[in-house]
C-alpha positions as CSV (number, residue, x, y, z in Angstrom):
1,M,105.1,76.7,111.8
2,R,105.1,78.4,108.4
3,K,108.1,77.8,106.1
4,F,109.6,80.8,104.4
5,D,111.2,81.1,101.0
6,I,114.6,82.5,101.8
7,P,117.8,82.3,99.7
8,Q,119.6,79.0,99.9
9,R,122.9,80.9,100.6
10,Y,121.7,81.4,104.1
11,N,121.5,77.6,104.7
12,S,124.5,75.5,105.9
13,P,125.7,71.8,105.6
14,V,126.5,71.2,109.2
15,I,124.3,73.5,111.3
16,G,121.3,73.0,108.9
17,R,121.8,69.2,109.1
18,L,121.8,69.4,112.9
19,K,118.6,71.4,113.0
20,V,116.8,69.0,110.7
21,M,118.0,66.1,112.8
22,R,116.9,67.6,116.1
23,S,113.6,68.8,114.6
24,A,112.8,65.3,113.4
25,A,113.6,63.7,116.8
26,D,111.7,66.4,118.7
27,P,109.2,68.2,116.5
28,R,107.5,69.9,119.5
29,K,110.8,71.3,120.8
30,R,110.4,69.9,124.3
31,D,114.0,68.9,124.7
32,V,116.1,72.0,125.3
33,S,119.3,70.0,126.0
34,P,122.3,71.0,123.8
35,A,123.7,68.9,121.0
36,V,127.3,67.6,121.6
37,L,129.3,67.1,118.5
38,N,132.9,65.8,118.8
39,F,135.1,66.6,115.9
40,G,138.3,65.3,117.4
41,G,140.3,68.4,118.6
42,I,137.1,70.3,119.3
43,T,133.9,69.3,121.2
44,W,131.1,71.6,120.2
45,I,128.2,72.2,122.6
46,I,125.4,73.6,120.5
47,P,122.1,74.9,122.2
48,R,118.8,73.6,120.9
49,H,117.6,77.0,119.6
50,F,119.5,79.7,117.8
51,G,119.6,81.5,114.4
52,F,116.9,83.0,112.2
53,C,113.5,83.4,113.9
54,F,110.0,83.7,112.4
55,G,110.2,87.5,112.1
56,V,113.6,87.5,110.5
57,E,112.7,84.9,107.9
58,N,109.5,86.7,107.2
59,A,111.4,90.0,106.6
60,I,114.0,88.3,104.4
61,E,111.3,86.7,102.3
62,I,109.4,90.0,101.8
63,V,112.5,92.1,100.9
64,H,113.7,89.5,98.4
65,K,110.2,89.4,96.8
66,A,110.5,93.2,96.4
67,I,113.9,92.9,94.7
68,Y,112.8,90.1,92.3
69,A,109.4,91.6,91.5
70,N,110.8,95.1,90.8
71,P,114.0,94.9,88.8
72,D,113.6,98.4,87.3
73,K,112.7,100.2,90.5
74,R,114.9,101.7,93.2
75,I,114.5,99.9,96.5
76,F,115.3,101.5,99.9
77,L,115.3,100.1,103.4
78,L,114.2,102.6,106.1
79,S,117.2,101.3,108.2
80,Q,119.0,98.0,108.7
81,M,116.3,95.4,108.1
82,I,117.8,93.3,110.9
83,H,120.9,93.7,113.0
84,N,123.2,91.4,111.1
85,P,126.1,92.7,108.8
86,V,126.0,89.6,106.6
87,V,122.3,90.0,105.7
88,N,122.5,93.8,105.3
89,A,125.7,93.6,103.1
90,D,123.9,91.0,101.0
91,L,121.0,93.4,100.4
92,E,123.4,96.3,99.6
93,G,125.1,94.0,97.1
94,Q,121.7,93.6,95.3
95,G,121.3,97.3,95.0
96,V,119.2,98.0,98.1
97,R,120.0,101.4,99.7
98,F,119.5,102.5,103.3
99,L,117.7,105.7,104.3
100,H,118.9,105.7,107.9
101,D,121.5,104.0,110.1
102,T,120.5,102.2,113.3
103,Q,120.6,105.4,115.3
104,G,118.2,107.2,113.0
105,R,120.8,109.3,111.2
106,E,119.9,110.1,107.6
107,L,122.1,108.3,105.0
108,T,120.0,109.0,101.9
109,P,118.1,112.4,101.8
110,F,114.3,112.0,101.6
111,S,114.4,114.7,98.9
112,E,115.7,112.0,96.6
113,L,112.7,109.8,97.0
114,T,109.8,109.7,94.5
115,S,106.4,108.0,94.6
116,D,107.8,105.4,92.2
117,D,110.4,104.2,94.7
118,I,109.9,101.2,97.0
119,V,110.6,101.8,100.7
120,V,110.8,98.7,102.9
121,I,109.9,99.0,106.6
122,P,112.4,96.9,108.6
123,A,111.5,94.0,111.0
124,F,111.7,96.4,114.0
125,G,108.8,98.5,112.5
126,T,108.9,102.3,112.5
127,T,107.3,105.2,114.3
128,V,103.9,106.7,113.6
129,E,105.7,110.0,112.6
130,M,107.9,108.2,110.0
131,E,104.9,106.4,108.5
132,A,103.1,109.7,108.1
133,K,106.2,111.2,106.4
134,L,106.5,108.4,103.9
135,K,102.8,108.4,103.1
136,G,103.1,112.1,102.6
137,L,105.6,111.4,99.8
138,G,103.1,109.2,98.1
139,L,104.9,106.0,99.0
140,D,103.1,102.6,99.5
141,I,104.5,101.4,102.9
142,E,102.2,98.5,103.4
143,K,103.1,96.2,100.4
144,F,106.7,95.6,101.6
145,N,106.3,96.1,105.3
146,T,108.5,93.5,107.1
147,T,107.5,94.5,110.7
148,C,107.7,91.4,112.9
149,P,104.2,90.1,114.0
150,F,105.5,89.8,117.6
151,V,106.5,93.5,117.5
152,E,103.0,94.4,116.3
153,R,101.5,92.3,119.2
154,V,103.4,94.6,121.6
155,W,101.9,97.6,119.9
156,K,98.4,96.2,120.3
157,R,99.0,95.6,124.0
158,S,100.3,99.2,124.4
159,A,97.2,100.5,122.6
160,K,94.9,98.5,125.0
161,L,96.8,99.9,128.0
162,G,96.4,103.5,126.8
163,A,92.7,102.9,126.0
164,D,92.2,101.6,129.6
165,D,93.9,104.7,131.1
166,F,97.1,102.9,132.1
167,T,100.6,104.4,131.5
168,V,102.8,102.2,129.4
169,I,106.2,101.5,130.8
170,V,108.4,100.2,127.9
171,H,111.4,98.0,129.0
172,G,113.8,98.6,126.2
173,K,116.9,100.4,124.9
174,H,115.5,103.8,124.1
175,N,117.7,104.3,121.0
176,H,116.8,100.9,119.5
177,E,114.6,101.1,116.4
178,E,112.0,98.7,117.9
179,T,111.7,100.7,121.1
180,R,111.5,104.0,119.3
181,A,108.6,102.5,117.2
182,T,106.8,101.0,120.3
183,F,107.2,104.2,122.3
184,S,105.8,106.2,119.4
185,R,102.7,103.9,119.2
186,A,102.3,104.0,123.0
187,C,102.4,107.8,123.0
188,S,99.7,108.0,120.4
189,T,97.2,106.4,122.8
190,G,98.3,107.6,126.2
191,P,101.3,108.5,128.5
192,A,104.4,106.4,128.2
193,L,107.9,106.0,129.6
194,V,111.0,104.0,128.7
195,V,113.2,102.2,131.3
196,K,116.3,100.4,130.1
197,D,117.0,97.9,132.9
198,R,116.3,96.8,136.5
199,V,118.4,99.6,138.0
200,E,116.3,102.3,136.3
201,A,113.1,100.4,137.3
202,E,114.2,100.6,140.9
203,V,114.7,104.3,140.6
204,L,111.2,104.6,139.0
205,A,109.7,102.6,141.9
206,Q,111.3,105.0,144.4
207,F,109.6,107.9,142.7
208,I,106.3,106.1,142.7
209,L,106.6,105.2,146.4
210,G,107.7,108.8,147.3
211,E,111.1,107.5,148.5
212,R,112.8,109.9,146.2
213,A,111.6,113.5,145.6
214,L,110.4,114.3,142.1
215,A,112.5,117.5,142.2
216,G,115.6,115.6,143.3
217,D,118.0,116.3,146.1
218,P,121.2,117.9,144.8
219,G,122.7,117.9,148.3
220,A,122.3,114.1,148.5
221,G,123.4,113.7,144.9
222,L,120.0,112.6,143.8
223,E,118.8,113.6,140.4
224,S,115.2,114.8,139.6
225,F,112.7,112.7,137.8
226,D,113.1,114.9,134.7
227,E,116.9,114.6,134.7
228,I,116.6,110.8,134.6
229,F,113.6,110.2,132.5
230,G,112.7,113.5,131.0
231,K,113.9,112.6,127.5
232,R,112.1,109.2,127.6
233,V,108.6,110.2,128.4
234,S,105.6,111.1,126.3
235,P,104.7,114.8,125.7
236,G,102.9,116.3,128.6
237,F,104.0,113.5,131.0
238,S,103.2,114.2,134.6
239,A,105.0,112.0,137.1
240,V,102.4,112.9,139.8
241,E,99.4,112.0,137.6
242,H,100.7,109.3,135.2
243,L,102.5,106.9,137.6
244,Q,99.3,105.9,139.5
245,R,98.2,103.1,137.0
246,I,100.8,101.4,134.9
247,G,101.5,98.3,132.7
248,V,104.8,97.0,131.4
249,V,105.6,95.9,127.8
250,N,109.0,95.4,126.3
251,Q,111.3,95.5,123.4
252,T,110.8,91.9,122.2
253,T,114.5,91.0,122.5
254,M,115.3,91.9,126.1
255,L,116.3,89.4,128.8
256,A,113.2,87.5,129.9
257,T,114.3,87.3,133.6
258,E,114.9,91.1,133.7
259,T,111.5,91.9,132.1
260,Q,109.7,89.8,134.7
261,S,111.8,91.2,137.5
262,I,110.9,94.8,136.4
263,A,107.2,93.9,136.1
264,D,107.2,92.4,139.6
265,L,109.0,95.4,141.1
266,L,106.7,98.0,139.6
267,K,103.6,96.0,140.4
268,A,104.6,96.0,144.0
269,A,105.1,99.8,143.9
270,V,101.6,100.6,142.6
271,S,99.6,97.7,144.0
272,D,97.8,94.9,142.1
273,R,94.7,96.9,141.3
274,N,96.7,99.6,139.6
275,F,98.9,97.3,137.6
276,A,97.8,95.9,134.2
277,N,98.6,92.3,133.7
278,T,99.9,92.4,130.1
279,R,101.7,89.0,130.4
280,D,105.0,88.6,128.7
281,T,105.5,90.5,125.4
282,L,108.9,89.0,124.6
283,C,109.4,87.3,121.2
284,Y,109.1,83.5,121.5
285,A,112.5,83.1,119.8
286,T,114.1,85.4,122.4
287,V,112.7,83.2,125.2
288,D,113.6,79.9,123.4
289,N,117.1,81.1,122.7
290,Q,117.7,82.2,126.2
291,K,116.3,79.0,127.7
292,A,118.4,76.9,125.4
293,T,121.5,78.9,126.2
294,L,121.0,78.5,129.9
295,A,120.4,74.7,129.4
296,A,123.7,74.5,127.5
297,L,125.5,76.3,130.3
298,D,123.9,74.1,132.9
299,Q,124.7,70.8,131.1
300,A,128.1,71.8,129.5
301,E,130.3,70.7,132.5
302,G,133.9,71.7,131.9
303,A,133.2,73.9,128.9
304,D,136.2,76.1,128.1
305,L,134.6,79.0,126.4
306,A,131.6,80.3,124.4
307,L,131.5,81.8,121.0
308,I,128.4,84.0,120.3
309,I,127.9,85.1,116.7
310,G,125.9,88.0,115.5
311,G,125.8,91.7,114.7
312,F,127.3,93.8,117.5
313,N,124.2,96.0,117.5
314,S,121.9,93.0,117.9
315,S,120.0,93.3,121.2
316,N,119.0,89.6,121.5
317,T,122.5,88.5,120.7
318,S,124.1,90.7,123.3
319,H,121.8,89.2,125.9
320,L,123.1,85.7,125.0
321,V,126.6,87.1,125.6
322,E,125.5,88.4,129.0
323,L,124.1,85.0,130.0
324,C,127.3,83.2,129.0
325,E,129.9,85.6,130.4
326,T,128.6,85.1,133.9
327,R,129.7,81.4,133.7
328,L,132.8,81.2,131.4
329,P,135.0,83.1,129.0
330,T,132.7,84.4,126.3
331,Y,133.6,86.0,122.9
332,F,131.1,88.0,120.9
333,I,132.2,87.7,117.2
334,S,130.8,88.7,113.9
335,G,131.9,85.6,112.0
336,A,134.7,83.4,111.0
337,E,136.8,86.3,109.9
338,A,137.4,87.1,113.6
339,L,139.4,83.9,114.1
340,N,143.2,84.2,113.5
341,E,145.8,81.6,112.7
342,D,147.7,82.4,115.9
343,A,144.7,81.2,118.0
344,S,143.7,84.8,118.8
345,L,140.4,86.4,117.9
346,E,138.8,89.8,117.5
347,H,135.7,90.2,119.5
348,F,133.3,92.9,120.8
349,E,133.3,93.8,124.5
350,L,129.9,94.8,125.7
351,A,131.3,96.7,128.7
352,S,133.5,99.0,126.7
353,S,131.6,98.8,123.4
354,K,134.9,98.2,121.6
355,L,136.5,95.6,119.4
356,V,139.4,93.9,121.2
357,I,141.8,91.1,120.3
358,S,142.4,88.3,122.8
359,S,145.4,86.0,122.5
360,D,145.6,82.2,122.8
361,V,141.8,81.8,123.0
362,L,142.0,78.6,120.9
363,A,145.3,77.4,122.1
364,P,145.6,73.6,122.8
365,K,144.9,72.6,126.4
366,S,147.8,71.5,128.5
367,D,146.3,68.1,129.2
368,G,145.8,67.4,125.5
369,S,142.0,67.0,125.8
370,P,139.7,68.6,123.2
371,L,138.6,72.2,123.6
372,R,134.9,72.3,124.7
373,I,133.2,75.2,123.1
374,I,129.6,76.5,123.4
375,L,128.5,77.8,120.0
376,T,125.4,79.8,119.4
377,S,124.1,82.9,117.6
378,G,121.4,85.5,117.7
379,A,118.0,85.4,116.0
380,S,119.2,87.5,113.1
381,C,122.3,85.5,112.3
382,P,122.3,83.1,109.3
383,D,123.3,79.5,109.9
384,T,126.0,79.9,107.3
385,S,127.9,82.3,109.7
386,V,127.7,79.7,112.5
387,D,128.8,76.9,110.1
388,A,131.7,79.0,108.9
389,V,132.9,79.6,112.5
390,L,132.6,75.9,113.3
391,Q,134.6,74.9,110.2
392,R,137.2,77.6,110.8
393,V,137.9,76.5,114.4
394,N,138.0,72.8,113.4
395,A,140.6,73.7,110.8
396,L,142.7,75.7,113.3
397,C,142.4,73.2,116.2
398,G,142.5,69.8,114.6
399,G,138.8,69.1,114.5
400,G,139.2,66.9,111.5
401,C,136.6,64.1,112.1
402,D,134.4,63.2,109.1
403,V,131.0,65.0,109.4
404,D,129.0,61.9,108.5
405,E,130.8,60.0,111.2
406,V,130.2,62.7,113.8
407,F,126.5,62.8,113.0
408,A,126.1,59.1,112.9
409,K,127.5,58.8,116.4
410,F,125.4,61.8,117.6
411,E,122.2,60.3,116.2
412,G,123.1,56.9,117.6
413,N,123.3,58.1,121.2
414,Q,122.6,61.8,121.9
415,S,123.2,61.4,125.6
416,E,126.9,60.5,125.1
417,E,129.7,62.1,123.3
418,P,131.0,59.9,120.4
419,N,134.2,57.9,120.7
420,L,137.1,59.5,119.0
421,P,139.1,57.7,116.4
422,A,142.5,56.5,117.5
């Protein structure tokens, strides 16, 4: 796989070393078992895959080339390049400004832009309408376009569906930048609709099968098709006409199992001949990270908790949290700053969408044995953030073993945890 030129400050001494070691031992990435590193007071269980993916490294390389090659020009990002506060703050520190926030709200008026400015398209891509608006201002949006190739692949699949008279069903979060971009592309070639999860897909299947009236049934408390999906369909969408032949694509960072479940459900609703086999359109990194996390959960017998690191608006990271929290206490944190001296930590609750503080998360175990912690991150999180969390927890919980010693024992026998010093 291609190597990207990204700033060295995103690399790390412990996590980077582990990745190099595992890559050398298993270059084809066939072994998805987690690494187990014992630092004394802490035993870390680290999945095989996590951190920066191809699309993120590609985006970081492109935007930094724009910065270095244009010291005298103003540089704007259409929105957050990726959903990670460390990376976005780093870019702001280098003078890059944002035109929108992640919800599409304007931060910098377009009236301030001139044709001499540089506008960088984020890794999520953007809508057809936004591209036209930027081009109308005389801006070159191709030179520093960081749209992920795997997102563009979804767009091509959507275009093929539209050309073949299929309606595109997009599995995604309708307010997410990537889904907005994919929906816009799909609408330009044919009818389209967004479903956010399996529950909504079940409702859609009921409409397709005639089990639920399109006009709804207020007496039974059933909403109409337009009340549920009306704001997430293409212009002129007809539920009667456009749900006869369908195909499913997805936001590339969704749960793989849910996307497959939705495709199977809707395929059964319309029959095989009216369902386009688009195959899976998830990003490879999303799939790899989810498989590796599940493998860590399956093999991490007796793990006490999981720490998942990333931006709280990161879709792929939130799905790792969802996988882990069904098995053990799981804490979604932004970085090492979330860890407090009193063994409490500040973390993001997906259910409430709020930051909360939990006490005694890192308190010593009553039997004196090391805490066993699953540690991973989303595809937009730099290894330095993961490393900082590992080092911070080690300092708080007595994980003081020498790094070289830990790695020597890990390399010597990856199937066993290293013996602790007396």
